[in-house]
Backbone as CSV, one residue per row, in Angstrom:
resi,resn,N_x,N_y,N_z,CA_x,CA_y,CA_z,C_x,C_y,C_z
1,MET,85.990,62.403,92.192,85.799,63.768,92.640,84.515,63.844,93.477
2,ASP,84.555,64.638,94.504,83.411,64.816,95.391,82.286,65.523,94.634
3,PRO,81.083,64.940,94.567,79.982,65.547,93.805,79.491,66.872,94.398
4,ARG,79.889,67.166,95.628,79.477,68.437,96.238,80.304,69.615,95.740
5,ILE,81.426,69.331,95.089,82.287,70.399,94.580,81.677,70.954,93.299
6,LYS,81.453,72.239,93.283,80.818,72.909,92.150,81.819,73.812,91.430
7,PRO,81.615,74.017,90.143,82.457,74.994,89.448,82.085,76.403,89.911
8,VAL,83.079,77.236,90.066,82.845,78.627,90.470,83.606,79.542,89.522
9,ALA,83.281,80.807,89.586,83.965,81.790,88.742,85.425,81.918,89.170
10,ASP,86.288,82.167,88.204,87.682,82.441,88.513,87.774,83.727,89.330
11,ILE,88.783,83.798,90.149,89.013,85.011,90.930,89.678,86.039,90.026
12,LYS,89.093,87.248,90.033,89.648,88.350,89.248,89.843,89.536,90.172
13,THR,90.770,90.402,89.815,91.016,91.601,90.607,91.024,92.827,89.702
14,VAL,90.746,93.974,90.336,90.887,95.271,89.673,91.673,96.164,90.619
15,PRO,92.486,97.081,90.085,93.249,97.976,90.966,92.315,98.817,91.828
16,LEU,92.644,98.940,93.131,91.884,99.810,94.025,92.681,101.080,94.296
17,PHE,93.910,100.932,94.814,94.787,102.088,94.999,96.212,101.653,95.245
18,ASP,97.122,102.604,95.081,98.524,102.461,95.481,98.691,103.257,96.764
19,ILE,99.433,102.704,97.716,99.617,103.367,99.006,101.085,103.341,99.388
20,VAL,101.549,104.450,99.954,102.891,104.545,100.527,102.714,104.937,101.983
21,VAL,103.275,104.133,102.883,103.186,104.388,104.320,104.581,104.769,104.811
22,ASP,104.724,106.044,105.200,105.988,106.504,105.768,106.145,105.899,107.159
23,LEU,107.381,105.526,107.509,107.608,104.798,108.758,108.436,105.593,109.762
24,ASN,108.062,105.454,111.028,108.886,105.932,112.139,110.001,104.920,112.364
25,PRO,111.040,105.279,113.128,112.051,104.278,113.486,111.391,103.088,114.187
26,ARG,111.868,101.908,113.885,111.273,100.686,114.447,111.439,100.624,115.951
27,VAL,110.491,99.962,116.583,110.518,99.722,118.027,110.496,98.212,118.218
28,SER,111.509,97.674,118.889,111.597,96.228,119.074,111.115,95.823,120.462
29,PHE,110.227,94.831,120.496,109.759,94.253,121.748,110.670,93.109,122.185
30,GLY,111.651,92.768,121.342,112.578,91.686,121.649,112.012,90.325,121.287
31,GLU,112.748,89.311,121.715,112.321,87.934,121.470,111.193,87.593,122.430
32,THR,110.052,87.264,121.884,108.898,86.872,122.694,108.714,85.369,122.548
33,PRO,107.790,84.760,123.259,107.585,83.320,123.112,107.197,82.882,121.700
34,VAL,106.683,83.814,120.881,106.254,83.436,119.533,107.165,83.961,118.428
35,GLY,108.210,84.704,118.777,109.134,85.267,117.787,109.545,86.668,118.180
36,ARG,110.253,87.348,117.288,110.705,88.715,117.572,109.654,89.690,117.079
37,ARG,109.068,90.442,118.013,108.001,91.399,117.704,108.610,92.785,117.504
38,VAL,108.236,93.448,116.388,108.734,94.770,116.051,107.555,95.637,115.614
39,LEU,107.527,96.880,116.087,106.528,97.842,115.621,107.164,98.752,114.592
40,PHE,106.586,98.749,113.392,106.933,99.700,112.348,105.804,100.730,112.350
41,GLY,105.976,101.816,113.092,104.928,102.815,113.251,104.727,103.654,112.008
42,ALA,103.459,103.942,111.725,103.128,104.781,110.568,103.305,106.248,110.931
43,ALA,104.070,106.958,110.125,104.330,108.383,110.338,103.502,109.253,109.401
44,GLY,102.763,108.642,108.499,101.977,109.361,107.503,102.035,108.610,106.194
45,GLY,101.738,109.311,105.115,101.790,108.695,103.797,100.634,109.148,102.940
46,SER,100.453,108.450,101.825,99.386,108.813,100.897,98.912,107.574,100.153
47,PHE,97.705,107.684,99.597,97.174,106.627,98.746,96.405,107.278,97.611
48,VAL,96.426,106.622,96.453,95.742,107.181,95.291,95.218,106.056,94.410
49,GLY,93.947,106.200,94.056,93.296,105.266,93.157,92.207,105.988,92.395
50,GLU,91.556,105.283,91.495,90.518,105.892,90.681,89.291,106.298,91.498
51,ARG,88.936,105.480,92.516,87.711,105.733,93.281,87.951,106.291,94.675
52,VAL,89.184,106.251,95.142,89.482,106.709,96.496,90.931,107.168,96.571
53,ARG,91.159,108.286,97.273,92.522,108.808,97.436,92.574,109.674,98.668
54,GLY,93.781,109.863,99.197,93.934,110.709,100.364,95.258,110.481,101.055
55,GLU,95.228,110.606,102.395,96.462,110.502,103.174,96.343,109.415,104.243
56,VAL,97.505,108.884,104.614,97.615,107.956,105.737,97.929,108.806,106.956
57,LEU,97.123,108.677,108.011,97.372,109.446,109.220,98.432,108.765,110.078
58,ALA,99.214,109.562,110.779,100.205,109.020,111.709,99.487,108.317,112.854
59,GLY,100.139,107.343,113.439,99.612,106.695,114.630,99.299,105.233,114.482
60,GLY,99.144,104.739,113.281,98.931,103.307,113.079,100.273,102.611,112.986
61,GLY,100.250,101.414,112.445,101.510,100.725,112.254,101.356,99.243,112.035
62,ASP,102.490,98.589,111.933,102.586,97.148,111.724,103.274,96.538,112.935
63,TRP,102.538,95.717,113.681,103.083,94.999,114.825,103.588,93.654,114.282
64,ALA,104.688,93.719,113.538,105.208,92.577,112.794,105.831,91.540,113.724
65,LEU,105.745,90.307,113.295,106.336,89.197,114.025,107.316,88.488,113.109
66,PHE,108.603,88.499,113.493,109.626,87.773,112.750,109.687,86.367,113.317
67,ARG,109.467,85.398,112.487,109.460,84.007,112.917,110.854,83.412,112.787
68,PRO,111.071,82.233,113.375,112.421,81.664,113.466,113.185,81.517,112.148
69,HIS,112.495,81.271,111.039,113.201,81.080,109.772,113.290,82.372,108.960
70,GLY,112.938,83.504,109.570,113.106,84.794,108.912,111.869,85.348,108.241
71,GLU,110.814,84.537,108.149,109.604,85.067,107.546,108.944,86.055,108.504
72,MET,108.229,87.021,107.961,107.594,88.042,108.782,106.084,87.962,108.593
73,ALA,105.363,87.897,109.720,103.902,87.955,109.706,103.491,89.391,109.998
74,LEU,102.635,89.950,109.157,102.194,91.332,109.297,100.920,91.418,110.125
75,ASP,100.789,92.489,110.886,99.589,92.788,111.678,99.436,94.307,111.671
76,VAL,98.746,94.831,110.658,98.734,96.263,110.376,97.355,96.871,110.627
77,ARG,97.391,98.075,111.207,96.188,98.891,111.402,96.540,100.319,111.012
78,LEU,95.758,100.893,110.093,96.016,102.249,109.609,94.716,103.044,109.568
79,THR,94.844,104.362,109.677,93.722,105.266,109.458,93.988,106.050,108.190
80,LEU,93.037,105.971,107.263,93.121,106.704,106.013,92.139,107.870,106.064
81,ARG,92.576,109.025,105.593,91.662,110.163,105.440,91.579,110.470,103.949
82,THR,90.379,110.408,103.396,90.195,110.648,101.971,90.349,112.130,101.651
83,ASP,90.513,112.422,100.385,90.664,113.815,99.972,89.394,114.638,100.200
84,ASP,88.255,113.965,100.450,87.031,114.684,100.806,86.725,114.565,102.306
85,ASN,87.776,114.288,103.084,87.760,114.338,104.554,86.927,113.247,105.236
86,GLU,86.862,112.069,104.642,86.202,110.916,105.269,87.283,109.998,105.846
87,LEU,86.950,109.278,106.919,87.904,108.372,107.560,87.588,106.925,107.230
88,ILE,88.649,106.167,106.966,88.541,104.739,106.668,89.584,104.009,107.511
89,TYR,89.127,102.993,108.221,90.009,102.130,109.007,90.440,100.972,108.102
90,MET,91.740,100.782,107.963,92.301,99.731,107.109,93.095,98.774,107.980
91,THR,92.808,97.488,107.857,93.569,96.473,108.573,94.038,95.421,107.571
92,TYR,95.175,94.826,107.876,95.590,93.693,107.058,96.651,92.876,107.764
93,GLY,96.582,91.614,107.485,97.643,90.686,107.826,98.384,90.388,106.538
94,GLY,99.322,89.519,106.636,100.040,89.131,105.432,101.346,88.451,105.765
95,ARG,102.106,88.184,104.736,103.396,87.523,104.885,104.428,88.207,104.008
96,TRP,105.628,88.310,104.561,106.776,88.791,103.806,107.844,87.726,103.967
97,ILE,108.179,87.087,102.857,109.157,86.004,102.886,110.296,86.360,101.936
98,THR,111.489,86.440,102.501,112.676,86.774,101.730,113.470,85.495,101.492
99,PRO,113.737,85.154,100.237,114.549,83.963,99.967,115.953,84.108,100.574
100,PRO,116.567,83.001,100.965,117.888,83.045,101.596,118.930,83.834,100.805
101,GLU,118.895,83.749,99.492,119.910,84.435,98.686,119.749,85.958,98.685
102,LEU,118.631,86.475,99.190,118.408,87.925,99.256,118.583,88.503,100.656
103,LYS,118.736,87.662,101.653,118.759,88.132,103.040,119.860,89.158,103.302
104,THR,121.040,88.978,102.743,122.138,89.929,102.965,121.799,91.290,102.361
105,ASP,121.310,91.299,101.111,120.953,92.568,100.467,119.782,93.245,101.183
106,MET,118.802,92.476,101.645,117.646,93.062,102.317,118.015,93.605,103.695
107,ALA,119.079,93.088,104.293,119.533,93.589,105.592,120.390,94.846,105.450
108,ASP,120.883,95.113,104.252,121.727,96.281,104.001,120.839,97.519,103.828
109,PRO,121.025,98.557,104.657,120.150,99.736,104.613,120.131,100.483,103.278
110,THR,121.161,100.316,102.456,121.151,101.006,101.162,120.717,100.083,100.026
111,LYS,121.051,98.811,100.098,120.723,97.876,99.020,119.261,97.422,99.033
112,ARG,118.627,97.410,100.213,117.279,96.832,100.313,116.280,97.492,99.364
113,TYR,116.467,98.769,99.071,115.522,99.485,98.208,115.747,99.212,96.730
114,THR,116.884,98.586,96.406,117.194,98.294,95.011,116.845,96.869,94.621
115,VAL,116.449,96.034,95.584,116.097,94.647,95.286,114.756,94.628,94.553
116,ASP,114.704,93.918,93.451,113.489,93.792,92.655,112.405,93.106,93.502
117,PRO,111.268,93.769,93.731,110.209,93.189,94.575,109.653,91.862,94.058
118,SER,109.844,91.578,92.794,109.353,90.293,92.273,110.195,89.124,92.782
119,ARG,111.317,89.431,93.423,112.206,88.378,93.926,111.863,87.950,95.352
120,TYR,110.967,88.680,96.035,110.523,88.259,97.363,109.004,88.241,97.411
121,TYR,108.465,87.546,98.398,107.019,87.372,98.541,106.524,88.297,99.644
122,PHE,105.721,89.295,99.286,105.236,90.298,100.227,103.767,90.545,99.878
123,ARG,102.872,89.818,100.544,101.449,89.848,100.196,100.598,90.166,101.425
124,THR,99.495,90.865,101.166,98.576,91.264,102.230,97.139,91.001,101.814
125,GLN,96.231,91.077,102.819,94.797,90.940,102.530,94.013,92.032,103.269
126,PRO,94.027,93.254,102.721,93.367,94.379,103.388,91.847,94.252,103.482
127,LEU,91.328,94.760,104.593,89.894,94.947,104.809,89.694,96.382,105.276
128,PHE,88.490,96.902,105.043,88.205,98.298,105.354,86.935,98.410,106.191
129,GLU,86.895,99.485,106.985,85.731,99.774,107.811,85.546,101.283,107.836
130,THR,84.327,101.734,107.531,84.040,103.162,107.560,82.564,103.402,107.825
131,GLY,82.275,104.545,108.441,80.905,104.996,108.638,80.475,105.965,107.551
132,SER,81.358,106.248,106.613,81.077,107.191,105.538,80.120,106.589,104.520
133,SER,79.050,107.303,104.209,78.129,106.812,103.180,78.786,106.827,101.802
134,SER,79.707,107.742,101.586,80.403,107.828,100.291,81.286,106.620,100.024
135,TYR,81.815,106.023,101.089,82.747,104.901,100.938,82.236,103.619,101.585
136,ALA,80.934,103.555,101.856,80.347,102.364,102.487,80.604,101.108,101.666
137,TRP,80.734,101.240,100.357,81.023,100.091,99.503,82.311,99.382,99.915
138,MET,83.234,100.112,100.566,84.501,99.508,100.978,84.328,98.545,102.159
139,ASN,83.238,98.690,102.912,82.977,97.784,104.034,82.737,96.351,103.565
140,ASP,82.375,96.180,102.312,81.943,94.877,101.808,82.847,94.291,100.740
141,ILE,84.070,94.777,100.633,84.970,94.230,99.617,86.122,93.468,100.276
142,VAL,86.691,92.579,99.512,87.881,91.837,99.905,88.991,92.259,98.952
143,CYS,90.167,92.467,99.499,91.292,92.921,98.677,92.517,92.048,98.906
144,VAL,93.444,92.158,97.983,94.780,91.583,98.129,95.768,92.675,97.748
145,GLY,96.948,92.583,98.296,97.961,93.581,97.984,99.323,92.942,97.838
146,THR,100.171,93.626,97.120,101.555,93.208,96.988,102.435,94.380,97.416
147,GLY,103.404,94.101,98.285,104.203,95.154,98.884,105.619,95.215,98.368
148,TYR,106.234,96.359,98.627,107.638,96.565,98.277,108.173,97.722,99.111
149,LEU,109.486,97.810,99.192,110.134,98.863,99.981,110.450,100.072,99.121
150,VAL,110.273,101.244,99.704,110.761,102.498,99.125,111.499,103.216,100.246
151,GLU,112.328,104.157,99.915,113.156,104.848,100.914,112.299,105.400,102.057
152,GLY,112.547,104.924,103.280,111.854,105.416,104.465,110.397,105.009,104.580
153,ALA,109.973,104.078,103.740,108.555,103.736,103.711,108.359,102.319,103.177
154,VAL,107.111,101.899,103.248,106.691,100.663,102.620,105.533,101.033,101.695
155,ALA,105.427,100.355,100.572,104.398,100.677,99.591,103.681,99.398,99.164
156,TYR,102.443,99.569,98.732,101.635,98.434,98.283,100.812,98.833,97.074
157,LYS,100.572,97.873,96.226,99.553,97.962,95.199,98.389,97.125,95.724
158,ILE,97.231,97.764,95.900,96.059,97.099,96.468,95.053,96.835,95.358
159,PHE,94.551,95.607,95.315,93.596,95.174,94.297,92.325,94.675,94.970
160,GLN,91.181,95.067,94.414,89.894,94.559,94.889,89.610,93.251,94.184
161,VAL,89.201,92.240,94.943,88.778,90.971,94.362,87.331,91.150,93.915
162,VAL,87.066,90.861,92.628,85.718,91.040,92.077,85.104,89.715,91.694
C-alpha cells in the first residue's frame, strides 16, 4: 500500500431538501455529434427542507444528452426562490441510467411513473450559489441527490455531504 494514503472520515450525508421541478414539453435539438440533446425546461416547482424551502422559478432546465447506449447525462441550471424571498442558483450534473429490462416501461407515458425508482440509477451532484447572507452557507457545501419521476415533473431527494 502507498504510504501516502491516509485514513479519512467516512462520507456521511444529511437531508437538505426534497424538490419537484415541473417540466415544460421537451425541446429536441436532434442528433448532435455527441448524442441526442434535449431540453427539459423548468416550468416551476417547489422545494422543502428543514433549513431551506421555497419555489423553483420557471426558465431553467436540463440540457440533457442521451448517449448511444441510452444513458442520459444531466446538465441542469435552476433558480430557487426561498420562502423569505432570497434567490439561490442551483446547478448539477448527473447520470440517469435505465437498465435494458426497464426501457419499454420507461418509454411508456403512463407506466414510467409507476416504475420503482430503486430499479434505475438517477444521481446528481448539486452545487449552490447565492449572494444572500441568510443562505451563504450553501455556497460552501457539496450535495448528492437521487431522482425519480412524478407526473409532469422530475423530483429529487437532495442530501448534504457532511
